[in-house]
N, C-alpha and C positions, 0 to 999 in steps of 0.2 A: 140977609146973608146968603150969598150965592153958593158958597162952598162950605157946608158944615164939616166939622172935624169929628171923626169917630175914634174913640179909644177902645181898643180890643184888649181885654184883661186876660193875660195868660197866667198859667200856673203849672207846676209839675204835672204832666199827664195830659195837658190840653193838646188836642191834635186837629182841631177844625178851624184854627185861626186863619190860615192862609185862604181857605175857601171863602170864609166870611169876609175877609179883606177884599178879595176879588169881587164879591158881590157888591159891596159898598162902593168900591172904586168905579165899578161899571155904572153904578147909579149916580156917580158924580161927586162923591165925598172924598175927603182927604183922610187917610187912615194911619193911625199910629198904634203900635203894639207895645204894651208895657207889662212886665211881670208884676204880680201882686205885691212883691216885696218893694218894688220901686214906688208903687202908689202908697204903700204904708209909710215909706220914708218921706214922700213928698205929695201929700194929698192934693195940693194945689194943682198938680198936673191934670187931675180930672176936670177941673173947672176951665181948662183951656180947650175943652171939647164940647160938642153939643149932643153927642150920642154915645152912650156906653153900651158895649156889647160884651156879654159873657158867652163865649162860644162853646161848642160841644167838645167832647173828649172824656177823659177819665181823671179829673183833677185829683191829685194826691192818691191816684190809684183806686179811688173809691174805697179806701181801706176801712173806714168806719161805716159809711153809707154813701151812696152816690151824691156828690156835691157837698157833703156835710162839712168837711174840714174847711173848704173854701168859704162856705156859708158862715162858719164860726169866725173866720178871720174878718169877713165883711161886717158881721154883727158887732164884734168887739172892738175893731180898730177903725172902721170906716163908716159906721152906720150914719152918723151925723153928716158926714161929708156927702154920702150918696143921697140921703134924703134932701139935703140942701140943693144938690145937683138936680134932682127930680123936680123940686118945687120952683126951680128957675125956668120952668116950662121946657125942660130938656127931656130926652127920651132914653129909655133903658130897654134893651132886648136881651133875653136869655134863651139860648137854643140848647135843647137836650140837657147836657150837664149844667149848662147855664141856667136853664129853667129849674132844675133841681136845686141849684144854689140860691136863686132868687126866692123860691118858695120856702126853703128851709131857713133862710135868713130873715124872713118876715117882710120882705120888700114888696111882695105881691099881696099877701094876706097877713096883715099884722096879727100877732097872737093876742088872745084875750087872757083873762086872769087864770084860765084853766090850761093855757098852753097853746101850741100850734093848732090852727083850724083844719089843716090838711097837710098831707105829705105825699111823696111819690115812693111807692113801695115796689118790691120785686114783682115782675110780671107773673100773672096767673099761670102761664105756661111753665114757669120754673126755669126758663132758659132765655138766653139772649135772642132778641128778635131783630132781624135785619131784612126789611122788605119795604116795598112801596105801599103807601096807603092813600086813601081818598078822604078829604076833609070837607066838612060843611063849615063855612065861615059866617058868623053873625056878628059883624064888626062892632055895633053899638058905638061907643065912644073911642074905640081903639084907633089911634093914629095909623098904626102899621097896617091894618086890614081894610082901610077905606076902599070902597068900591069892589071888594072881593066877595064872592059868594061860594066858591069852591077852591080847593088847593090840592094838588097831588105832589107828594114829596116822600122820600124814604125815611124810615125810622131805623135806628140802630142803638138799642139800649137793652139793659137787663132790668132796670128799675124805673119803669114809666107808668106804673099803675097809680092813678090819682085816687087817694083814699081820704075822705073827709071824716073828721072825728065824730060827727053826728049827722043824721039825715037832714036836719033843718039847715045845716051849713051848706050841703049840696043844693038844696032847694033855694037857699038864699043867693048862691052864686048865679043861678039861672035867673032869678028875679031881678038881681042887680045888673044883669047884662055883662057879668065878668067871665062867664063861660063862653068864650068867643070862638073856639074851634072844637068841633066834634068829629070823631071818626064816623064814617058812614060806609055802607056797602057800595059795590060797583055802580049801582043805579040809584044811589041816594037812599036806599032802604036802611032800617036799623041794622047795625053790624053785629055779626057774630065773629068769633075767632076764625081766621086771622085778620079780618078787616078792622076789628078792634084788637090790636096786637098784644095788648098788655092787660086787658080786663079792667081798664080804668072805669071808675064809677061814673054813670051818666054819659059814658063814651067820650069823656072830655079829653081833648088833645092839647088844649092851650087855654091859659087864663090871662086876663088883663087885670090891672089894678083899678081902683075906683076912678082914677083920673083919666084913664085911656092912654097914658104916656108910658106905661110899663107893660111889656108883653113877655110871657114865657110860653114856650111850646116844645113838645117832645120831638116832632118830626123836624127834618133838616131842610129848610127852604133854600139854604145856600148850596144845596146839591141838586137843585132844579132851577138854575138861573139861565143857562143857555138852552135853546130849544133842543139841542142834541143831547142834553143830559137825560131826557126822558127815554126809558127803554123801548118805547113804542114809536119813536119819531119816524122810523122808516116805514111804518104801517099807517100811522095816523096823520102823517104830514108835519111839516115844520110850522111851529108857531113863531110869532115875532120874538118871544122870549119864553123862558120857562116860568111856570106858575109862581115859583118862589121869588122871582125878581121883583114882583110888585111890592112885597113887604119892604125891601130895601129902598126901592124907588119912593114909596110913600114917606118913609122916614126922612129921606133927603129933601123931598119936596115940601115937607112940613116947615122947613126953614127958609123957603123961598117966598 
């Protein structure tokens, strides 16, 4: 399949869908945007695509918790459809609010008999964090991160602190290769605030599921697609593309 189709799932408060669409179109995909209510009415629309993207923003105003209302809708109305989609060797990407939704709906880490294994809580700083960060990538099985070792991208969130229910869960994520993105300092050293902008346990910035076909991350790779997106491009020189573009390119090339 030369031209995979991407479905971008919108909802009230979503505001990063256009940037994500641009990134995927630049990578060679065909993009369609649908409101969550449309997919609830016609779940078959999802199966007409190869990639599902949950973009950033503030779905439903984060009125209960970031991404929670959209997560409840996915869990109660579309869980079987989305799991079938994933199991057909297709891809799912959640960015920022999309990551919050994927994690809270159990699509990255299925809950056990005691409930969710992890969540994304309020930043340790107690405020919204909007800054560029540096990430270390350990791709493992992740389709999206193939060939990547580092990534620079901006964060923009108030609830990005990954918190695991128990210490053994955090250790298990590392051992299973699902903790695929970590915040690091400017020279790759262990980060302190603000280089870990939210206080996330284990400095985790992104998680993959056990298949490698689902990825959620708090930073915004769609905001570092063009070389001129980076704030230091006039000092450091132009790259062929922004770091984040590789994530979208990898997803498209997976179907080639």
